[in-house]
N, C-alpha and C positions, 0 to 999 in steps of 0.2 A: 505495499500501499506504500501511496508519496498525496503524501501534501505538498501544497501550495497557499498561497495570499498575494492575491489581487490588487491591481489600485484603487481601489476601492475603500479598502482599509482606515478605519476614523482611531487604529490606536488603544481601544478601547480595554487590550487585554486582558479579559469575559476570556480567549484562549491559552495563555500566558499561565490564568491560575485554573482551570478546565485540564488543560497537557501543559507543563513547565517542561516532559521531555523531549517534546518534538518542536515547540512554541516560543519568541519571545519578542518583547521588545525591542524595537535598535534605537540608530544611534539618535535617525533621523524624528521619530513615532513615530514607530510603523507595526505593525507582525511582523512575520515572516520566521516561517522555516527552516530549525535549525542542522537537518537533517534529511540525508538524500533517501530512506528508508526508515516510515516509522516503523520498532522496535514491535511486537506480536502484540506486546501488556500492555502498547500502550493506542491500539488501532480504537480499543470500542471511550475512550477520551479525546482523539481525534478527531473521532464520526460528530460523538456529543458536542465538542468544539465548533466543528461546520455546520453542524447542527442550532445551533446556538448565537454566532456571528449579525451581532444586528443588524448589520447592511449581504449578509453571506458572501464576505471575502475571500473564505476559505472552504477549500476545492478539496476533496480526497476520493485517491480509483485509487 
């Protein structure tokens, strides 16, 4: 599974709080995926972060 954050991100930090193994707020104040592949034990949390993103900026596949 891969996770990406698009340009719609508003930097609210919800994803980082939900799945810190995959998402972090970068120096520009927006989220980014910090890993190439989502670890198996973080897949549910990554999907939860995508489902709950207020601007639908996260995609997991």
